[in-house]
C-alpha positions in Angstrom: 64.8 47.1 198.4 64.0 44.5 195.4 59.8 44.0 195.2 59.1 40.9 195.3 55.4 39.2 193.6 54.5 36.2 194.7 52.3 33.9 192.6 50.9 30.6 194.7 49.6 28.2 191.9 50.7 27.2 188.7 47.4 27.3 186.2 47.2 30.0 183.5 45.9 33.0 185.7 49.6 33.0 187.1 51.4 33.0 183.9 49.5 35.8 182.2 49.4 37.6 186.2 53.7 37.0 186.2 53.7 38.4 182.2 52.1 41.8 182.8 54.0 42.2 186.2 57.3 42.1 184.3 55.4 44.2 181.1 55.2 46.8 184.1 58.3 46.2 186.0 61.3 45.1 184.8 63.3 45.1 187.7 61.2 43.0 190.3 61.5 40.1 191.3 58.6 37.3 190.3 58.1 33.9 192.1 55.7 31.3 190.8 55.2 28.5 193.4 53.2 25.6 191.7 52.4 22.4 193.8 52.8 20.0 190.6 56.1 18.7 189.8 56.0 20.5 185.9 55.9 24.5 184.3 52.5 25.5 184.0 50.7 23.6 181.2 47.2 24.1 179.3 44.8 22.1 182.0 42.6 22.0 178.6 44.2 19.4 176.8 43.7 16.9 179.8 40.0 16.3 178.4 41.1 17.4 174.6 44.3 15.2 175.0 43.6 12.8 177.0 46.0 10.1 175.1 47.7 12.1 173.5 51.2 12.9 174.6 50.7 15.2 178.0 53.8 15.2 179.1 55.5 16.8 176.1 56.5 20.3 175.7 52.9 21.0 173.6 51.1 21.2 176.5 53.1 24.1 178.3 51.6 27.4 178.8 54.9 29.3 178.0 58.4 26.7 177.4 61.3 26.7 180.5 63.2 29.8 178.2 60.5 32.1 178.4 60.7 32.3 182.0 64.2 32.4 181.6 64.6 34.8 179.5 62.0 36.5 181.7 63.6 36.1 184.8 60.5 34.6 186.1 61.5 31.4 188.7 58.8 29.1 188.9 59.1 26.4 192.0 57.6 23.4 191.2 56.5 20.9 193.7 56.2 23.6 195.7 53.3 23.2 198.5 52.3 26.0 200.2 51.0 25.5 204.4 50.0 29.0 204.9 49.5 32.5 204.2 50.1 35.1 206.8 49.1 38.9 205.4 50.3 40.1 208.4 53.8 39.7 208.0 53.5 39.7 204.4 54.4 35.8 203.5 53.9 32.7 202.7 55.4 29.2 204.4 56.2 26.0 202.8 55.5 23.1 203.8 59.0 22.3 204.0 59.6 25.2 206.4 60.5 27.8 204.0 59.3 31.9 205.1 58.7 33.5 201.4 58.3 37.5 201.6 56.1 39.4 199.3 55.6 42.9 198.2 52.3 41.8 196.8 50.9 38.1 196.5 48.3 36.8 194.3 46.6 33.2 195.2 45.8 31.6 192.2 44.9 27.8 193.8 42.4 27.2 191.2 39.4 24.7 192.7 38.9 21.0 192.4 36.4 19.2 191.0 33.3 18.8 193.3 33.4 15.1 195.1 30.6 12.4 194.1 28.5 12.8 197.4 27.6 9.1 197.0 28.4 5.6 198.3 31.1 4.0 196.7 32.7 7.2 195.5 35.7 6.3 197.1 36.3 3.0 195.4 39.4 2.0 193.5 39.1 2.8 189.6 36.7 5.9 190.2 38.5 8.9 188.5 37.8 12.8 187.9 40.3 14.6 185.6 42.0 17.9 187.4 45.9 17.5 186.6 48.0 15.4 185.0 48.5 12.8 188.0 44.7 12.6 187.0 44.9 11.8 183.7 47.9 9.3 184.2 46.3 7.2 186.9 43.1 6.9 184.5 44.9 5.6 181.5 47.0 3.1 183.4 44.0 1.6 184.9 42.3 0.9 181.6 42.5 -2.6 180.3 41.5 -3.5 176.8 37.7 -3.8 176.6 37.2 -1.7 179.9 33.6 -0.5 180.3 33.6 3.4 181.3 30.7 5.3 183.0 31.3 9.1 182.4 29.2 11.1 185.2 28.4 14.7 183.9 27.2 15.9 180.6 28.9 18.6 180.0 31.5 20.3 178.4 34.4 18.1 180.0 32.2 15.0 180.5 31.4 15.3 176.8 35.2 15.3 175.9 36.0 12.8 177.7 33.9 10.6 176.8 34.8 11.3 173.1 38.8 10.5 174.3 37.7 7.3 175.6 35.2 6.3 172.8 38.3 7.0 170.1 40.8 5.0 172.4 38.4 2.2 171.8 36.7 1.6 175.5 33.2 1.2 176.1 31.3 4.5 177.3 28.4 5.5 178.8 27.6 9.0 179.4 25.0 9.9 182.4 23.6 13.6 183.2 20.7 14.5 185.9 19.6 17.4 183.8 17.2 16.8 180.7 19.7 17.5 178.4 23.4 17.8 177.5 25.6 20.5 177.8 22.9 22.6 179.0 24.7 25.9 179.7 26.0 25.6 176.2 23.6 24.2 173.9 19.3 24.9 173.4 17.2 22.0 172.9 17.7 21.0 169.6 21.2 21.2 169.6 21.5 19.5 172.7 19.0 16.4 170.9 21.6 16.3 168.0 24.5 16.0 170.2 22.9 13.3 172.1 21.9 11.2 168.8 25.6 11.8 167.2 27.0 10.1 170.7 24.2 7.4 170.3 25.1 6.5 166.5 28.6 6.7 167.8 28.0 3.8 170.2 27.9 5.9 173.0 25.1 5.0 175.6 23.6 8.4 177.3 21.2 7.8 180.4 19.5 11.4 181.3 16.9 12.7 183.8 18.4 10.2 186.2 21.0 10.3 188.9 23.5 8.0 190.5 22.2 6.7 193.4 25.8 4.5 194.9 28.8 3.3 193.0 29.2 -0.5 193.6 32.3 -3.1 194.2 33.9 -4.4 197.2 37.5 -3.0 196.3 37.3 -1.6 192.3 34.6 -0.5 190.5 31.8 -3.4 189.3 28.9 -1.0 188.4 26.2 1.9 189.2 23.1 1.3 190.6 21.1 4.6 189.5 18.1 6.7 191.2 15.2 4.4 189.7 17.4 1.4 191.0 18.4 0.1 187.7 21.9 -1.0 187.1 24.6 -1.1 184.6 28.1 -3.0 184.9 30.9 -0.9 184.4 34.7 -1.0 185.4 35.7 2.6 185.7 34.2 5.9 186.5 35.0 9.1 185.4 32.9 12.4 187.2 32.6 15.7 186.1 29.7 17.4 188.4 31.2 21.1 188.8 34.2 23.1 190.9 34.9 24.0 194.1 37.0 26.5 194.9 40.7 26.2 197.0 40.3 28.5 199.9 41.7 26.9 202.4 45.0 28.1 202.4 43.4 31.9 203.8 41.4 29.9 206.4 41.8 31.9 209.7 43.5 34.8 207.5 41.8 38.6 207.3 40.7 37.3 203.9 36.9 37.5 203.0 35.7 34.0 201.4 32.3 33.2 200.3 32.3 30.5 197.6 35.5 31.8 196.2 38.3 34.1 197.9 35.8 37.5 197.2 38.0 40.4 195.1 36.9 43.4 193.8 37.0 44.8 190.0 41.2 45.2 190.2 41.2 41.4 191.8 42.4 42.4 194.9 41.1 40.4 198.2 40.3 42.4 201.5 43.4 42.7 202.4 45.1 45.8 200.1 48.3 43.4 199.4 47.0 40.2 198.2 45.1 39.4 194.7 43.5 36.5 193.7 42.8 35.4 189.9 41.5 31.6 188.2 38.6 29.6 189.7 39.7 30.4 193.2 38.4 34.3 192.8 35.0 35.5 193.4 33.9 38.6 191.6 30.1 40.0 191.4 29.1 36.9 192.9 30.3 34.5 190.6 33.2 32.1 190.6 33.8 31.9 186.5 36.0 28.8 186.3 36.7 29.9 183.0 39.9 29.2 180.5 39.6 32.8 179.2 38.4 34.3 182.1 41.2 33.1 183.8 44.0 34.6 181.7 42.1 38.0 182.0 41.6 37.8 185.4 45.5 36.9 186.2 46.4 39.4 183.5 44.1 42.5 185.1 45.7 41.2 188.9 49.0 41.5 187.0 48.8 44.7 186.2 47.5 46.4 189.0 49.8 44.3 191.3 52.7 46.8 189.5 50.4 49.7 189.7 48.6 50.3 186.2 45.4 50.2 187.1 42.7 48.1 185.6 39.3 46.9 186.0 38.0 43.5 184.8 35.2 43.2 182.7 33.8 39.3 182.3 35.0 37.8 179.4 32.4 36.7 177.0 31.8 33.1 178.0 33.1 30.8 174.7 32.5 27.0 174.0 34.5 25.8 171.1 33.4 21.9 171.0 35.0 19.8 168.7 34.1 15.7 169.6 32.4 13.4 168.0 33.1 14.7 164.1 31.3 17.9 165.2 32.1 21.5 165.3 30.0 23.8 167.2 30.6 26.8 169.2 28.4 28.6 172.0 28.6 32.4 173.1 27.7 34.4 175.2 24.4 34.3 177.5 22.3 31.5 176.3 19.6 31.1 178.6 16.6 32.0 177.0 14.8 32.9 180.5 16.9 36.0 180.0 16.3 37.5 176.3 13.5 39.4 174.5 13.6 36.9 171.7 15.9 34.1 169.3 16.2 34.5 166.0 16.6 30.8 164.3 17.6 29.6 161.2 20.8 28.1 159.3 24.1 29.8 158.0 26.6 27.7 155.6 24.4 25.4 156.3 24.2 24.8 159.9 21.9 24.9 162.7 21.9 28.5 164.2 20.7 30.9 167.0 20.9 34.0 167.7 20.0 35.4 171.5 18.2 39.1 171.5 18.2 41.4 174.8 17.2 45.5 174.7 18.0 44.9 170.6 21.3 43.6 170.6 22.9 40.0 170.7 23.2 38.6 173.9 24.4 35.0 172.7 24.9 32.7 169.9 24.7 29.0 169.4 25.9 27.3 165.8 27.4 24.2 164.4 29.9 26.2 162.2 33.5 25.8 163.0 35.7 28.3 165.2 36.3 30.5 162.5 32.6 31.4 162.3 32.7 32.3 166.0 34.9 35.5 165.7 32.1 37.5 164.2 28.9 36.6 167.2 31.9 36.8 169.5 32.8 40.5 168.3 29.1 41.3 167.9 28.2 40.1 171.8 31.9 41.7 173.0 31.1 45.4 171.6 27.3 45.3 172.0 26.4 45.4 168.4 22.5 47.5 168.2 20.5 45.6 166.4 18.0 48.8 165.6 17.2 48.7 162.2 17.1 45.1 161.2 14.2 43.7 160.8 14.7 40.8 163.1 11.1 38.9 162.3 11.4 39.5 158.3 15.6 39.0 157.9 17.4 35.5 158.2 20.4 35.1 160.1 23.0 35.4 156.9 21.1 39.0 156.1 21.3 39.7 160.2 25.0 39.1 160.6 25.9 40.7 157.2 24.4 43.7 158.5 26.0 42.9 162.1 29.4 42.3 160.3 29.4 46.1 158.7 28.8 47.6 162.0 31.5 45.9 163.8 34.8 48.4 165.2 
């Protein structure tokens, strides 16, 4: 009997898992079951390319021909209502039963909801899928004033897209700096200054108490009871893994669906990858991590045992005329020293722990990030380099010679 690999969810982890399975197993049946009405697409484009044509082939992870050539069935507009590991089958909302040899759960996550009064008003938006993006764009009018709640990467990219499209934008961040997980104090201040010079208002260290309006948004009241008018709210305050599908089953869940280093759940025939998976106590929620988790899960489902190693976090930021990158662990509390200086005239920091580079931030383009990423991934030793007496250009020149 032909094996049937079933993948629930239509994100990047699902596509890379399907490719890994097909690379190992040329004969078995592979099905991707996705809720949305289109082929899997690059969700990063929802913010980076909000006002481009999100419905063109350019946003697809793989084009239709690729699935056809690899004999991978993609069933769109297919919602799974239940999973039955004891019988190795899933049931669709329209009553169909689909049996599997191995199952991969890639349901992703939803954006964390705003826990405040007024969050259910019309013109309160979040961006998680194509329909969210379409609804936001369709509701905007000339002169619309938009409050973006959340000063992380997604929030800032959304603010940039809205600003570029001609809307009045205010960014609200409860933390004391923008992109707090990716940037140091100086970089964050430079980013804030750039936004404000562009005409975007930035409010830091202040929470939102409520969104006001009777049917549609009319404004925001802050924790200090200050108020400003706006017509739309777009929020991005973190994610929550979509684990409800496995409730009541033998598949263990904490924050996400628990997996081991092979991306296998507590059921030996079921795997999980991407934003729904929790490994070593973490839900990564990163694009690069989802790709690698999907690949590892697919390999292991097809019996080519491989182990997942957490991908080095990489943020490439291009907005408001700025280019910068943040790589690896840039938490100053978790390093032994920080080397700060300039490379090619750009503010740059290297984070060092146990005499290796564990992270870097630099206001350079993506091409310059490659050597830093390789140094972190390979754990290049800095032994023999005078970190106190050398500048960053000299340090990185020596690191380059030590890379494999």
